[in-house]
C-alpha positions as CSV (number, residue, x, y, z in Angstrom):
1,M,-34.3,85.8,74.3
2,T,-37.5,86.1,76.5
3,I,-39.7,83.3,77.5
4,Y,-43.0,83.7,79.2
5,P,-45.0,82.9,81.1
6,N,-42.6,81.7,83.5
7,P,-43.7,79.6,85.4
8,A,-45.9,78.1,82.7
9,S,-48.5,75.3,82.6
10,N,-50.1,75.3,79.2
11,N,-48.4,77.4,76.6
12,L,-44.9,78.7,76.3
13,N,-43.9,81.8,74.2
14,V,-40.4,82.4,73.2
15,T,-39.2,85.8,71.6
16,F,-35.8,86.5,70.1
17,E,-34.3,89.3,68.2
18,G,-32.8,88.0,64.8
19,T,-30.4,89.8,62.6
20,G,-31.7,88.3,59.2
21,A,-32.6,85.2,57.5
22,K,-30.4,82.7,59.4
23,E,-30.9,79.1,60.7
24,L,-32.8,79.1,64.1
25,T,-33.5,76.2,66.3
26,V,-35.4,76.4,69.6
27,D,-35.5,73.3,71.8
28,L,-36.7,72.3,75.3
29,Y,-34.6,70.1,77.5
30,S,-35.0,68.4,80.8
31,I,-32.8,69.6,83.5
32,D,-30.5,66.5,83.0
33,G,-30.0,67.6,79.3
34,Q,-32.4,65.3,77.5
35,K,-34.3,66.9,74.6
36,V,-38.0,66.6,75.4
37,Q,-39.6,68.9,72.8
38,G,-38.7,70.8,69.7
39,I,-40.2,74.4,69.5
40,Y,-38.9,75.8,66.2
41,N,-36.5,74.6,63.5
42,G,-36.3,77.0,60.5
43,I,-35.2,80.3,59.3
44,S,-35.3,83.5,61.6
45,V,-36.5,86.9,60.2
46,S,-34.8,90.2,60.9
47,G,-36.1,91.7,64.1
48,R,-38.5,90.1,66.5
49,N,-39.1,86.2,66.2
50,E,-41.9,84.8,68.1
51,M,-42.6,81.2,68.7
52,N,-45.0,79.4,70.9
53,S,-45.5,75.8,72.0
54,N,-48.0,73.7,73.7
55,I,-46.4,72.3,76.9
56,T,-49.4,70.5,78.6
57,N,-47.7,67.2,78.0
58,L,-44.7,68.1,80.3
59,S,-44.5,67.0,83.9
60,K,-44.0,69.7,86.6
61,G,-40.4,70.7,87.1
62,V,-37.6,72.8,85.8
63,Y,-36.5,72.7,82.0
64,L,-34.0,74.6,79.9
65,V,-35.1,76.5,76.7
66,R,-32.1,76.6,74.4
67,I,-31.9,78.8,71.1
68,L,-29.2,77.9,68.6
69,F,-28.5,80.9,66.4
70,E,-25.4,81.6,64.2
71,G,-23.4,79.0,66.1
72,Q,-24.3,80.6,69.5
73,S,-26.2,78.9,72.1
74,F,-28.6,80.8,74.4
75,V,-30.3,79.0,77.4
76,Q,-32.9,80.1,79.9
77,K,-34.6,78.3,82.7
78,L,-38.3,77.5,82.6
79,I,-40.5,76.3,85.5
80,V,-43.6,74.1,84.5
81,N,-46.2,74.0,87.1
């Protein structure tokens, strides 16, 4: 999983390598674990999956981007400025 830009202020891009048509969920959480925004909920494709999200409504701070794919969770820290 790659997130960019990081730090971000307007838009967030998330890329992820998928292994085929499988359920994929990408969400944004506050540092205390509260879900603040859904980025993607659907089916992945084989190879590179790209999603973007407008984050202008978020307050400055640290957030967590979580991908849930094939029962596994991948988390990366995001700084919003």
